[in-house]
C-alpha positions in Angstrom: 136.1 190.6 86.2 134.2 187.8 84.4 132.9 187.4 80.9 130.7 184.9 79.2 130.7 183.4 75.8 127.9 181.5 74.3 128.6 179.1 71.5 125.9 177.7 69.4 126.8 174.8 67.1 127.5 175.8 63.5 125.4 172.7 62.1 122.3 173.8 64.3 122.3 170.2 65.8 121.2 171.1 69.4 124.5 171.5 71.0 125.3 174.5 73.4 128.1 175.6 75.4 128.1 178.3 77.7 131.6 179.3 79.1 132.4 181.9 81.8 135.5 182.7 83.5 136.2 183.1 87.2 139.0 182.4 90.1 139.8 179.4 92.0 138.4 179.4 95.7 140.1 177.3 98.2 138.4 174.1 97.5 138.8 174.3 93.6 142.3 175.5 93.8 143.3 172.5 95.9 141.3 170.1 93.6 142.9 171.5 90.4 146.3 172.1 92.1 146.3 175.6 91.3 147.2 179.0 93.5 144.0 180.5 95.3 142.4 182.8 92.8 144.0 181.5 89.8 141.9 181.7 86.6 139.3 178.9 85.8 136.6 178.4 83.3 133.3 177.3 84.2 131.6 175.3 81.3 127.8 174.4 80.9 127.1 172.1 78.2 123.7 170.9 76.9 122.4 168.9 74.0 118.8 168.4 72.8 117.6 165.7 70.2 115.5 166.6 67.0 112.4 166.6 69.2 113.7 169.1 71.6 114.3 166.6 74.4 117.2 167.3 76.6 119.7 164.4 76.3 122.8 165.7 78.2 123.5 168.5 80.6 126.8 168.7 82.1 128.9 171.3 84.3 132.6 171.4 84.3 135.5 173.4 85.8 138.7 173.7 84.0 142.2 175.2 84.6 142.4 178.5 83.0 145.9 177.6 81.5 144.2 174.7 79.6 141.1 176.4 77.9 141.2 177.2 74.4 138.5 178.4 72.0 138.5 177.9 68.4 135.7 179.6 66.5 135.1 179.7 62.9 133.4 183.0 61.9 131.1 183.2 59.0 
């Protein structure tokens, strides 16, 4: 089962994270030193400037045991 969370910046400064969970395939498991099918987090980050120009796009894969979300709710 996978889930997705989209976090918009609280200051509305053009930062965006999309986080989804999955499981480690053989390549990722070896690279991250995890068992096969261990939980992992896929993170897609982007940022735009005040003119709407994309200034950063990044994708990362993180071990599931080191991902933590802190969200302030209004």
